[in-house]
N, C-alpha and C positions, 0 to 999 in steps of 0.2 A: 405555532409554526414560526420559525425564524423569519425575520423581515427579508433575509436574503433569498428565501425560498418561496415567497408569496407572489412572485411575478413569473411570467413565462420566460424561460431561458433555454438556450441550446448550449450543449457542452460536447467536448471530445474526450474520449478515453485513450490515453497514450502514456505509457510509463516513461520515465526519464531514460531508462536503458534503451528504449526503442527509437530515440532521436538519431538522426544521421550523424556521421562523423567518421574520423579515421581511426579512432581507438577501438578497443574490444567492445565497448558499450557507449551509449549516449552519456552526455554529462551536462553540467550546468553552464556550459560555455555559450558561445554565440548562437549555436543552433537552438538552444532553449529559448533565447530571446527572439530568434526568428520564428519559432513556433507560436509564441505569444502574438507576434505580428500577424501571422496567418489567421489565428483565432479572431483577432480584432478586425481584420480585413473582411472576413466572412460573416461578421456579426455575432459570433459565439462569445459567450461571457463566462464560460466555465471550462477549466482544464482539470480533468480527473486523472490522477496517477494511481499507481499501486503503492504499497507501503515503501518508504524510503530507507528502511533499516539496512543493516549490514548482514547479508545472508550467509548461510553455510555454503559448502562446496557445490550443492545442487543448484544454487542461484535463486531459490525460491524467496520472494520478498515476504512470504507468510511464515517463514521460519528463520527468525533473525537472532543475532547475538545480543541484542539489546532492544528494549521497547522504546528507548529514548534516542540512542545514537543514530547518526546518519551514515550512509554508505560511502566510504572514501573513494570508491570507484567512480562516483558521480562528480568528483572534484575536477574543475577545469584547470589543466596545467598552464594553458595560455594565460589565465587570470594570474597565476603565481608569477609567471614571466613578466607580465605587465607591471606587477608590483615591484619588480626588481629584486625579488628574493631568491631567484635562481642564479647560479653561476653563469657567466657569459657563455662558457663552452657547452652549457646545457640548454641553449636556446631550443625551444620546442617547435621550430618550424616544420621539422619532419615528424616529430612526436613518436619516432621509433615504433610505429604501428600501434601505439597505445596499449601495449601489454600491461597487465595488472601489476606484475612485479616491477616493471620499469616505472610505472606511475607511482607505486609506493616508494621506490627509491628516490624519485624526484621530489616527492612531498617531503621526504626526510631531508634532502639537501636544501629544500626551501626553508625548512625549519632552522637550519644552521644560518642560512642567509638572513632570515627574519631576526634571529637573535643578534646578529652583528650589524645589520643595515636598516632594519625597519624603523620608521618614524616613532617617536616617543608615544604619540597618541595611539598607534597600532599596538605597541607593546603593552600599554596600559589597558587597551581594549581586550587583549588576550587575557590579561590577569583578571579583569572584570568578568569575562566569560567564564573562566575557570572557577571563580568564586560563586557566581550565580548558579552554575550548573553542578556544583560540587556534590549535591545530594545523590546524583546518579553518575556523574563523570568520574569521580574518584574511584569508585568500585569498577566501573567499566574499563577505565584505562589500566588498572591493575589486572583485571581479568584478561584482557587482550594480551598484555605483556606476558602473563603467566602461561596463557594458552600457546603463545609462540614458543616459549621456553620448552614446553612439554609436547611439542610436535602436533599441536592442534587437537590433542586428546580432550575428550569431554572432562569437565571439572571433577566428575565422580571418579576419575582414574588418576587424579593427581595425588601427590603424597598426602597422607592423612591430615597432617597439621594444616595444610593449605585447603584441602577439601573441607575440613571442619572450621576453617577460618579462625584458627587460634590466633589471638592478638600478637603474640611474639613473632609468629611466622609471617603474618601480614606486615608487621613493622619492618622486619628484616628484608622482606621482598621489596617493599617500597623503597628502602634505602638502596638495595642492590641494583634495582631496575629504574632508578630515578630518571635518568636521561631518556630511556625508552618510554616511560610513562608520560613524560612531558611531550615527547613527539607524538604520542597517540592523542593527547589532549589538543595538540596543535592541529592535527588532522580534523578533529571535530570542530575546532574553532573555524577553520577554513571552510569546512562543509556548511556550517550554519551561516557564516558571513556571506558566502556565495548564494545560498538559498534565499536569504532575506533581501539581497540585492535583486534577485530574480522576482521575488514577491512584490517588492516595491515597483518594479517595472510593470508587472502584471496589473497592479492597482492603477498605474498611470494609463494603461490601455483598457481599463475597466473589465479586466478578466479576473474572476475568482479562482483560487486554487482549492481543489477538492481532494482531500486525503483519505486514506483508508487505514483503519486500525484493526489488525487481526485480533479476534477476541482472546485467543490464547497466545502464550509466548513459548519459545523453544525451551526444552529442558536444558540443553547446552547453551546457556545464556548467562549474562552477568546478573540478570534479574533473579533467576532461580538460585544461583550460587550465593548472592548477597542477601536474598530475602526468602530463605527456605520456609519460613513460617507462613508465608502467603499461600503456599501450595500444598496440595495433598501428597506428602512424601512420608515414607516410613522412617524409623529412627536412624537407619543407615543412609538416608538421603535419596533412596531409590523410589521409583514409582510402582505402586501396586496396581493402579488404574491409569489409563491414558485416554486422551481425547480423540474424537473422530465423529463420523456420522454413519448411520446405518445405510443399507442399500437404498439407492435413489436413482433419479434420472441420469446422474453422471457415472455411477458405478454399481454393477450388480453385487459386488462384495462389500459395498460401502467404502469409506475412506478411513484408514487407521492413521491418523496424523501423528500420534505419539507424543503429543504435548501433555504436560502435567495439568491436572485440574486444580481449581482454586479451593483453598480452605476458606469457605465463605464465613464460617464461624469466627475465625480470626479477623477476617476483613470487616465483619460487622462490628467487632469490638474496637477496632481502630477507625471506625467511621469511614471505611473504604478509602483510606488515605492513599494507599498505593495506586489505586485506580484513579483517584482524583489527580495525583501528580502525573500519571500517564496522560490523562486527557489534557492537562495543562501544557505539557510539552508539545503535543500535536496541535492544540488550539493556537499556539503561538506561531506555528508554521503554516496553517491552512485557514481558509475562510469557511469551508464546509468540511465536515467529517462524516465518514461512514463507519459503523461498527460492523465488521465482517462476522457472519454467523450470529446475527442478533438473537436467533432463537435459543442460543446457549445461555442467554441471560435469564430465560424462564426455566429451562431444563436443558442439561447437557448429556450427551451420550457418553457413558463411561464404559470402557472396554478393559477387561482384565489384561494387564501388561503381558501376560504369557500368550495371549491370542495373536495370531499372525494376521488376521483380517478383522474388520469391524463388525462382522455379522453378529457375534455373541456379545452384546452389550446391553445396557439398560439406561433409561432416562432417569436422571437424578435432578431434583428441583434446585433452582438457584434463586437468590433474592434479588431479582432484576429490578423490582419496583423500588426497593430501598436504595440500590446502587444508583439507579437513574435519578432518584430524588436527590441523593448526595451530589451527583454531578450537576444537576440543574440548579441546586442551591449555590454551588460554587461558580457556575458559568451560566447565568440566567439568559444570556443572549446567544448561547451556543447553537450553531446550525448543524443539527445532527440528523443523519439518515440511517434507517434500519435496513440492513441486508437481510430481508425476510424470505429467503429462498429455501427450498428443501421441504422437509416435513413440518408444515406450519399448522399449529392447533389454534383453537379458539383462545386459549390462554396466552399464546404468543401474540396473536392479533390484538387482544385486550391490552397487553403490556405496551405494544407499539402505540395503540390509539390513546391510551391514558396519558401519554406524553406528547401526543399529536405529532408523532414522527412520520415523515414520508417513508413509504415502503418502496420496493423495487418491482417493476413490471417488465418482464422479459418477453418480447414478441415471439422469439423462437419457440416459446412454450405454449403459444396461444392456440394453435390450430389442431385441436383434437376432435373438432366437430361438435363440441358442447357449447351452447350459447352462454352458459354461466361461467365459462372459463375465466378466471380473474385476470389473465394476461391478454385477453382481447381488448383492443383499444376502447370499445364501446363500454367496457366495464371499469375503465380507469376513473379515479377522481382527481381533483386538482392537486391534492396533497400526496403526490407520488412522483417517482422518477422512472421515466420510460427509457428502455434500452432495446436495441435490436438484439444484442447479445452482450455478454461480459467477457472478461479475460479467460474465464473457464469454458466458454462456448466456442464452437467452431465459428469461423467467420460466417456471415450471413450467406454469402455465395456458396461456401462449402457446405453449410447446413442445407440449403435449398437443393443443391445438386445431389445430396445424399438421399433425398426423399424419393418415393416411388411416384408413378404418374398420378395415382389417385390422391396422394397427399399433396402433391404440387397443385392439383386442380382445386383442392379444398382451400389452400392458401389464396389462390387467385379468385376463387368464388367470394371469399370474405372481402378481399381487397377490391372487388367490383370489376374483375377482369381488367385490371390495370394495364395500361399500355407501357408502363415502366418496366424495365428488366430488373432482375435481382442483381445486386442488393438494393437498388434505388427504391423499389416499391416499398420495402420494409422500412427504410430510412424515412421515406415520405410519411408512412403510417405513424412512426414513432414521433416525429416532429409535429404531425398534425393532430396528435392525441390531446386529451384534456390535461394530461400531466403537466404541472408547472415547469418541471425540468425534464428535458430529454437529452440523453447522452449517447453519442454515437462512437463506437470504436473506430479508430483511424483506418483500420483495414477495410471497413465498410465504405467509408468515404472514397477510398482508393480502388474499390471493387476488386478486392483480392480474395483468393480462394483458400482452401484448407491448408495449403503448404505454408500459409502465413499466419496461422493461428498462434496465440501466445502460450497457451497451456492446455494440456489434456489431463484432467483430474484422474488420479489413480495411477499415473505413470511418473517415472523419475528421469527419463531420458529425453533430451531435445526440447525442453521447455524454457521459457523466459528469455529466449535469444532473439526473438524477432525484432527487426529494425526496418524502418522505411527509408527511402531516399527521395529527395525533392523532385527527381525526374518523374516519379510516380504521381505526384500531385500536379496533374495537367491542368491547364486553364479550364478545361471542360469539367473535371472533377471538382475543383474549387468553386467554379461558377454555379454548378448544379446544387452543391450543398448550400452556398450562400443564398441562392434563390429560394430553396425550401425553407431556410431559417427565416428569411424575410417574409415569405408568403404566409407563414403560420404565426407571425407576430412574435418571434423569439429573438429578434435582432437587437443590437445595442440601442 
């Protein structure tokens, strides 16, 4: 167990996009620093986010255009203004509503300002960033530039020479799109510079940043385009099988994610270098990491690409032990958490336990009436992470209100006829459990209902848009959470 995970801590789950503000989504500006102040004030020492990558049009942070790049939508325009890189007439006091297109244009203008007015140390820092990140940044910047040229079509619909990455076509494209590519690299430079300033502030406030790594990457991504050999693709570059999960708690038809599977034989021959580089990028950003769908490292659900649902698939073994050993050898002090939800077998549990990784305990799954339910607090061990629910669950209040009377009584029977209302009773139970780390979704601290859930698995509309505002964080809400954190010995 990592030293960061061997003491009692409390955390809050809130994506960057859910921060308050006047733009289309939250960003790494002052509100992010204000949120760290809130965590510090209530005694919480962990801020968990969702993946910070650049999503596709549906906004899902679990389907990104790169396993390494950050989402430019999270860039603070105010920060660029403070640096003096924006033209005077583009002062962002009104922020034009924060529309994504407007923000992209302003970042582009800031790049021109940066080139002409930035201090020499800033310009050298940008060059250093580009050199240090070249292994993924060069391909990513070209990929995004080409994707814009071709109307955001997937790379397998590009002209054959570019689809197949023929050297001459790549060389010509880099020359033709040179200024655009440099602007895309600048976006990434700004993203990571702002993020590391935020991380440094979090460290001052004794708050750890907890990140999330989707086990799979999107087919329409720079990673697959530039590293086809890493994935199970046919000679034409298409997928014969796609990833997902069979029917479970979240969906009666399962979930057909559509991601490519890994070619584990190739990865084994290369000592899992692609994965090691991926972990390196995220480890530089976060203090704690979670591997989403950890069970896929033991066996993954392969669905024929022709199938429209995830029902007709099969489990295919993966070399998780070898992969985790390679990661452990490279990052011996890595604080890693296994998202071990779904259909979990003895083999998956053994893989998790062989590396002493904390698993996840979701209280909303606990109350089926069976005393051996692993999600009941009495069955938790210290080396685990307790949640009321995750980004894929309904809010705790929404979940409880959806239960029938008998189910509600079963919950309160276990909780000892608590005088606390929902969701406070479940927050109290999570923080009071034996799990070293307890993470509470911000919605539950704010006592919000189903209308404020973050994501409904198996659906594509209306997800990932939730945001809170500070007026919802009343003195009572903050004080109650701080009291629970302190009472159960999880405070700073």
